[in-house]
C-alpha positions as CSV (number, residue, x, y, z in Angstrom):
1,M,48.3,77.4,41.9
2,I,45.3,79.2,43.7
3,I,46.9,82.3,46.0
4,Y,42.5,83.1,46.7
5,S,39.9,81.0,48.3
6,G,37.1,82.3,49.8
7,S,33.3,83.2,48.8
8,K,32.3,85.9,46.4
9,A,31.0,87.1,50.0
10,D,33.9,87.3,52.0
11,F,35.5,88.4,49.1
12,M,33.4,91.7,48.2
13,V,33.6,92.1,51.8
14,Q,37.8,92.1,51.4
15,V,37.1,94.1,48.6
16,E,35.5,97.1,50.7
17,E,37.6,96.8,53.7
18,D,40.2,97.4,51.4
19,T,42.2,93.7,52.6
20,I,42.0,91.9,49.8
21,A,45.6,93.0,48.2
22,Y,46.8,92.1,51.6
23,T,45.2,88.4,52.1
24,I,46.9,87.9,48.6
25,R,50.4,89.2,48.9
26,D,49.9,87.2,52.7
27,N,48.8,83.8,50.4
28,I,51.7,84.8,47.9
29,L,54.7,85.1,50.5
30,E,53.3,81.1,52.4
31,K,52.6,80.0,49.4
32,M,55.5,80.9,46.8
33,H,57.5,82.0,49.1
34,R,58.3,85.0,47.7
35,K,57.4,88.8,48.8
36,T,55.9,90.5,46.4
37,G,56.6,94.7,45.6
38,D,54.3,97.8,45.8
39,F,54.6,97.7,42.9
40,E,53.0,94.7,41.8
41,M,49.9,95.7,44.4
42,G,48.5,98.1,42.3
43,W,46.1,96.7,40.1
44,N,44.3,96.8,44.2
45,L,42.5,100.0,43.1
46,N,41.0,99.0,40.6
47,L,38.7,96.0,42.9
48,K,36.3,98.5,44.2
49,E,34.9,99.5,40.1
50,R,35.6,96.0,39.4
51,S,33.7,94.5,41.8
52,A,30.6,96.1,40.5
53,V,31.0,94.1,37.4
54,C,30.2,90.8,40.1
55,V,27.2,92.2,42.0
């Protein structure tokens, strides 16, 4: 199941604005009818570092 769809530019903007985790959380709720706990959202802390690889 796809829980995120967007361009690389959109992804990078959402990472920089710290909104990507919320977008994914909302998509999981919408598509899987499942709430995502705060612990599961911890991966968001490393996205800015990992996004440097994508540039």
